[in-house]
N, C-alpha and C positions, 0 to 999 in steps of 0.2 A: 411199885408199879402204882402208877394213878391213872384215873379217869378224866377225861374233860369233853365237853360238849361241843361242837362247833355249829353255828347257825348263819345259813347263808339265802339272802332273797337279792336276786340281782336287778340288773337293767331291764331284763327281758321280761319282769313283772309275771312269771308263770308260776309263782308260789316260792313255798320255803323249803330247802333242802337242809335237813340235820344230821350230824352223825354223832355216834359216841365213840371218841378214841381212846385207844389205850397208851400211856406209855411205858417204858421201861429203860433199863440201863442197856440192855443189848437190842440190836436191830435198829429198825426205821426211828425217828423220832416220835412219831406217832402212826397207829396202824386203826383203822377204822373196825369196829366192830358190830356197828349196826347202822343203818342208814334208814331216815322216814322222810316221804316229801308229802306235803301237804299243800294243794292250791290254795290260792287267795279267794275269799268269798266274793262274789263279784262285785257288793258295795264297796269293799275295801280296796280290790284294785282299782276300780274306779277312780276312787277318792285318792290312792296314791299317784295315778296317772295325771290327775287333775293338777295336783300340786307341782307336777314339774314346770309347769307356767304361772305366771303372777294371776291373779284375780282375787275377789273379795273374799273378807273373812277367811285370810290363811292361817293366822293363829289358832283361831279357834277350829279350824278344819284339819289342820296339821296336829295338834294336841288328838283329837277323836282320832285319826289314822295311826298315830303313833301307839295310842292304848290297844287298839284293833290290833295292832302288830305284833303289839307285847303278849296281847291273850293267845293268838295263833301261834307265836313262838313257843308259849309255856304248852300249849297242845301237843307240839313235836317233842319239845323234852319230855313230858309224860309218857308219850307213844313210844320213845327211845329206852327210858327207864324200864317201862312194862315188857318192852320186846326182849332185854337182855336179862329181866328178875333182878334189878340193881336198883338199893334205895338212892333216893338224891343225896343222902349224906355222904355216900361213897364218891362223888362226883366232885373234883376239886373246884372247877369254876366253867362257866357257859361262856364262850365267845360269840357275842351276837353282834353280826355286822350291820345291821340294821337298814331300810331302803333309803338309795340315794334318790333324795329329790332335785337337787340341785349340786352343779359341779362346777364351780369358777375358782381355779385356784390362782387366776391372774387377775381377778377382779378390780383389785384395787392397788395394781401395780405390783409391789414386791408381796404384799400380802392380800391374798384373798380367802376363798372360805368354799367349804364344802358341806353338804348337810346330808346325815344319813339318820332319817326320822327312828328312833326308838326311844319307849319308855323303859329305860334300863333299870330304873327304880321299882317299877310295876313288875318287871320280868322277875327280879329277885325276889320281889314278894310272892310273888304267885309260886314259885318254883324252890324258894328258900335254898338258894345256890347261889354262889357269888357271880355276879355278872361282869364282863369286862366288855366295854362297847366304845363307841366313839374312836376308832383306832386312828383314822385317816386325818383329824383338827391336827394333832401334835407335829406331823411332819409338813402339813400344809403353814403351820405356825414358823418352822424353821424354814420357811422358803421355798418347800416342795411342792410337786403336784397332790401329795397325798395318794397317787395312785400310780402304777397297779402296785399292791402290796405281797402279792402272791410269790413274788420272785424269790424273795428270800426262802420261803420255806419250799418251793419248787428246787432251789439249790442244793438244801439240807436231804433233801427228800429224794432227788433224781438225778442228781450231778452222777457223771460216770467218767473217771480218770481216764485221758486218754482218748475220748469219744467228745466229739462235738455235738451237742443236742440241743433243742430247743422244745419250747412249751409253747403250744397256741392255746389259748382259754376262749372258747366260742359261745361266750352267753350273750346277753344283748349288745353289748361291744366286744371287739376282739381284741385281746392283749397277747404281746409275745413276752417269753422270757428266753433269755438266750444263756446258753449253759457250754461256752467254747471249753474246748482241752486244756486251753491256758489258766482256766480257773476264774477268769474276771466276769462275774456275773451282770447281765443288761437285762434290760427290759423297759418296754411302753405299750401305750396304746396304740392299734395301729389303725383303727378304722372302725365300720359297723360289722356286727356280726347278725345275730337273728332279730335286732329291735327293728330295722326296715323291711326284713322278710316277713315276720310275725304281722305287722302294721298292715302290710298289702295283702297278705292274705286274709286276716281277720276281715278287710274291707270288701274283699271280692269272695270271699268262700263263705264268711261266717265262722270259719275254723280258727283257734286258736293257733295253729302251727302248721306247715306245709309238712306234714309226716313223712319222714326220710327222704325230702325233697321230691317227690314224685311228681308233683304240679310243676316245679321249676324245670324239672327233667323233661317235661312235655312241651316244653317252650323255645322259642330260638332267641339268643341273645341279641339286642339290638345295639350293636356296637357303638354307633353314634351317640346313643342314650349312655351306655357304658363309660365312654369317653368322657361326656360330659361330668359324669358323677365322678371320675376320678380327677379331674380339674380341680377340685377342691382343694384350698390352700391346706388345709390340714396333713393330708397325706406327704405332702413334700416337706414339712416342718422335722429338723432332727429332733431326736430326744434329748432330754426327759421331755415326754408329751403323754397328756391323757385326756380322754373326752367322755361324751354321754349323751343323753337325750337335749342337752342343751343346745345342742349341734346337730346331731343325727335324729331328725325327728320329721313326722309329716309336713311341716312348712317345708323344710330342707326337700325333700323328696318331691312334693309337689310342684315347686320352683323350677325343677328339673324337668318336670314333666310338659310344662305348661305350653312348650312349642309346639307338640303334636298329640291332640287328643284323640287319633284315631290308633293309636298302639293298642294292642291285644292286650290284656291281663296278665296273660299267663306268660306272654314275651317279657312284659315289666318284672315278673317273678323271676324268669330266667335270668335277668340282666342282673337283678338284686345279688341273686346267689354267685353270679359270676364278679359282682363287685365285691362281695367279701371274700372269695377266693383269692382274686386278683391281687387287692390291696394288700391282704396279708402276706401272700406270696413273695409280692415286690418287697415288702418291707425287710422280709427276711433275706431276701437275695442280697439287697442294700447293707443292711446292716452285719451279717452273718452269713456271706456266701458258702462257705465251706462246713455249714452244718450238714450232720451225716444223717439224722433223725430227728424228725418233727414228731411230738407225741401232741394229739389233740385232745381236749378236755371240754367241759360244759356242755349244755344242751347240743350245740353244732355238732358235736363228736358222733350223735347219733342220724345225723342228717346223712346218709349215704350218698346222695348225689355231690353235696358241698366236700365230702372227701375226695371224690372221684376227680371233682374240678381242682382240688389242690395238688392231687398226685399228678395231675395233667399240667399243673403251673410250676411243678417242680420237679421235674424228671429225675434229675441227679440227689435228691433227697427222699430217703424213705419216709413214708407218713403212716403213723401208726395212731391208734388210741391208747389212751393213757391206762386202759386195762392192761395191756402189755407189759405195764409196770408194776401191776396189782394193785392200780386205784380206780375204780368205776369213774367215768368221765364226770358222774354228776355228785361226785363227792367230795371231789379235789378242792373246792373251794371252800367248803364249809369245813374240812380237815385242815385246810390253812388258819381258818379262824379260830379254830382250838389249839393251833400251836402259838398263835399270837397271843391269844389268852395266856397260855404258859408262858410266852416269854415275858408278858407285862408284868404277871405275879412275882415271876424270877428276877425283876430287874432287866432283863435283857433286850437289847434293841430289836425292834421288828422290821425297820425300813432299811434300806437299801440306799445311800445318798446319790451314788452312781445311777439309779434307775428313777429316782424320785425329784432329783435336782436338790432336796435338803441339803441344809448346812452341815450335817453332821448325822452321825447315828442319833437314833431317839428311842426311848422306850414308850410304845405306843398304848393307848387304851386309857378308857375311865373306869374304876372299879365302883360298884354297888355290892357290899356285902350284903351277904345273907342275916336275917334277923339272929 
């Protein structure tokens, strides 16, 4: 038996989710024993959000943000250990995703880049536990998208012989994992999830998110606006593909709203929820129309209105929360990065070339040993 910690802070910028995971020879590859969430301090959140765009003094500001993120990660680690009554010496490694601030896997033709801010050396120093981070860069170096990386974990954890399943992660960005009965795993980013909805909610209500989707549910979908949004070329691209705030951001949304400034904000919110649901449903129907069950994870799994929209768009597919698989929606990604840390230390590949487009299997991550 061994312990790993997984730390995830996603595109939605709502904070850090950490899990203390246990592995044994029997049962699932990793089981979550403890979960801790910490919201970003406002100044750190604003700094990370600003780094998604070019501006002055980026190197200095990125270094400051990376150190702040490492400190917050360390606080989550200490909270997990305290809750379990476990000394850090019993944890084999921390898998730390970092915060994506740029994702340009095709920026220079065959070789692009992706940036997940994290000071891994500082996190190792603060926790005195081995840290594995920078998981995406090796896949990109091998010609891949560097995302999504969670399908490999979904496959070993959730695949079921004889049943066609899919997993939809609704974080800031939506990504699909395809787990067909044939066993050939697929996956790709399929569009925005919470990133645009949260942006609009913050702009018009001052709240961080639309709790349960209640505001969106009170509006009317603007079908013309929805059609304009769905005309985005990204949706029609075949996999492998990935995206982020580089594409789906305030400028993207505002450019589609410019033709009519009289729309009610609540109707725009309803339309953005419909955009998330319909783009994800269309992607699933296009790539895996025989899917029997779609399991939803990420923060969007707690949005009851969004789940209702998915069920309406997928009448022949059962739509359930990942909780029905024994893993809470807000723990799946953190658990995946604990698993990736374990794979790195054991020199096992963590990517799936069929998902990312990389030239082959690669061991992912950079290791910062404890003192």
